[in-house]
N, C-alpha and C positions, 0 to 999 in steps of 0.2 A: 650459765645460758647452757642451753647442748648444743651440738652440731646442728642439729635440722637448722635452730634459733640464729646462730651464724651468717647460715647459707643464706638466710631470706632477709638477713640483713645485708648482708652484701651483695646481693642482688639487687635488693632495694638501691642500694647506693649507686649500683655501674648503671640501672635505669636512668636515676638523676643525670651523671653525668654524661650518659650516650644520650641524652635528650637536651640537654644543654650547651655538648658538640654539636649537634644535627641544629639545635636555633640557633646556635651561632652560627655556623653554615650558612644558614638561611636569610639571615642576617647580611652577612658578609659579600653575600653572592647578591640581594636586593638593592649593598648599598653601590658596588661596583656597578649595576645594571643601568643605575637610573644614574649615575654618574657621567657612563659610556653614552647614554640617550640625551642626558643635556648635555653634554661635548660637541656633539653628531648636529640637537637644535643651533648653539652658539655659533657654527659651523656658518650651517644655513644662513645663520643671519649676520654674517662677516666678521661677530663678534671674535677674532680669535687669540686673543690677550684672557675673553673670556673661559673660552674654549681649550686653551692647555691649562690653565687650573682646575676646571671637570677630567681631564685623563689625568693628571698628579692625583686628584685625589681617587679614581678608579685604580692608579697604581700603589695607591696606601695601603688597599685590602688585596689588592694582588700584584705584589712587588714582582716585576719581569714580564709581567704581562705585553707577549706578544703585540694583542691590538690595541692596547696603548700607547705603550710606544712608537707603535708604527702611526700610529694619527699626530702625537706629540713629535715627532719624525719630519714628521709630512707640514705639518704647521710652522715648525722654525723655518724648511725651506723655501715654502710658499709668502712668506713672510721678509726672507730674505731680498724675493724677486721681488714684492712688491717695493720695497728700500730701492733697490736697484731703479724700476722705474723712477723714480723721484728723482735718484741722481743722476738720471736719464743716463744708465749704464744697460742698454740693453740686450747685449750680446751674454753682461754676467745673467741678468736675469732669467733669459731665455734657460742657461744655461740651469738657473736654481727651479724654473718650474721642470725641468726634465727629469732632475732629482726625481722631482715629487713624484710623477708618474712610474718612477723603478720601485717607489715602494710596497711592498705587498702588505695586503692584510690592514690594511689601513681604511681612509676615507672618499669614499667614491666621488663625495661630493665634491671634494677637493684635487681628487684626481682629473674629474670631468674641467672643472674650472683650470687648472693650469696647464691641459691641456690644449682649451680656448687663449689663454694668454702667448702660448710659445706660437700659437698658430697668426694670433695676433702681431706678435711681434718679430716675427718670422719678416714680415709686409712692411713693419715701418721699415725696419731696417734697410728693405730694398728696396724701398722710393724714397730714405733719407740720400741713400748713395748718390739716387736720379740726381734726387732734388738739389743737393749741393755741389756736385758737376755742375748740373743747370745754372744756376746761381751765381757760379764763379764765371763763364759763359757769355751770363749778362752782364753783368757787372767790367768785362770785357767789351764789350759791345757798345755801352753807356760814356766806358773812358774813352774809347772810336769816338764816340758824338754819333755813335747810331739808335739814337734812344726807342724808336720804332723796334727798330729788332728787335734790343735789349726788351722791351715790355712782351714780345710776341713768346721770348723764353720765357717771361718770367709768368704768363699766362699760364703753365702747362703747369704751376707751383701753386698757383692761387687759382686753380679752377678746377684741382685735383679735387672729390668728394669727401675727403677727410680730411681737410686741410685744418680744420677748425679744431681736429682734437688735441689734445693736448701735448702728445708727441712729438708735432710739430710748431709748435710757437715759438720759437728760437729763428728756424727758417721760414717759417711767414711772416710774424716782424721782418727780418732781412729784407726778405722778396717785396714785400708790401712798402718799406721806407728807400730802394731804390726806384719802385715802381711809381713811387710820387715825386720822387726827385728829378723821373723823367718827363712828368707829366710836367709839369714845374718851367721844363727847359719848354715843351713841346707847345706848350700854349702859350708861351713869349711869343714863341714864333710864330705865331697863327693859327693852331692849330685846335681842332675843339678834341678833347679826349675825355675818356672813361676808364675805372678801377674793374683789373678782371676780375679782384678779391669780391666787386659788389654784384659783378654781371650774373644774370639769373643761368642755371645749366642751359636753358635752351639758346643761346648765344656761342657762337659759333669763336673760334680763332681771330676772326676778320673783323666781328662785330666792333670790339675792346680792339681794336688798333685804332691810332687819331689821323685823321682826315682835315682836309684842310676843307678851310669856311670859306665858304660863301655867299651869304649871306649879303644884300645891297645895302646894310647896314656898314659890314666892312666894306665893302667894294668902295662905299662911296667915301668912307673914309679915308682908305687906302689914295684913291685919287687926289681928295682933297689936301693930301700931305704935302709938304713941302717940299718941293726938287731938290733930291740927293744927287751930286756931280759928280763925274768922274776923279774927280782931288779926294773930294768926301770921302769917296769912297777905299780911296788909297791911303787916306789918312785915319781910316777907320783899321782897315788892314791891319795897319803898326800898331795902333794900340791893344788889338786883340794878339798878336805875336809879342807886344810884351805881357800879355796875363801867361805865357809859357806853353799857349794851344797852338796847337798846326793848323795854320789860316791856313793853307791849301786843302784843306775840307770843305770850308764856304765859299759856296759862290758869289757871285755881283750878287745876286737874286736873295743870297744869306743875310751880305753884308748890309741890305740897304733893310732889310727885318729889325737887323738887333740897334740900324741908327734911330730907325721910327720907335723902337721900344723904348730906346733911349730919351728920343724927346718925348714921348708919353708920359716916361715914368719923371722927365728931370732929373736923366741922370745920366754921367759921359759911359763912354762908350765900354772904358776900360771896367767901369764896372759892372756893367752889364756884360762882360766878355768871363768876368769873376762866375760869372754864375754855371760858364759852360764846362767847368771844373771839375 
């Protein structure tokens, strides 16, 4: 064959290889774009593990791609933040979400979600500090037999608008249990009580405080009870003191109520007094 023929053959082969390379490039680019788009969609659907797989597939076609790597790094930190929330380590979660926002060339969706979570958790941490301090004070008041004052403190916790969120489940449970304990004692002493946790948002703090019942039925019951002598009051004080309770905090009227409650429930004064511990 002549030189001209070989030149034509060479050019033909070159065109084939160039065309193949171009087609391969188009396929690679299309695969990469599809993987990135699928990753963004699964992020929007909060399917974070699936999103990771899509971005790894994108890296198979474009190794060391900065955008795919940025998306993966964001996903890793964001999911660490979610795990920290589950373990109630909110400070760690805030740090994770903050790191998500510092990664450039990543997902705008994850960035916005991380910012929202960070702001939300900062409020949670702030409120929990207040609530835990308030709960400790409420517990001290209850220990000192100041049940109404204790409930007033608990109303700060249980009346908070977002208290039903999972972030506050532990402090809410403790506050409800203490309030329930306070109310049980107050009810035995003749007070009408209601729960701050169940009160409507329109109620004020004074609406949820115990009030002394003055219904005719209760007044009649009290008037018809057997007369309580000073000797019985003195003996009851000894029994209350035997339970390790500061009896000085009880007026004679309080002691009478304890005695009346013991009679109504067929219990001893000592048994009733144990409920004040």
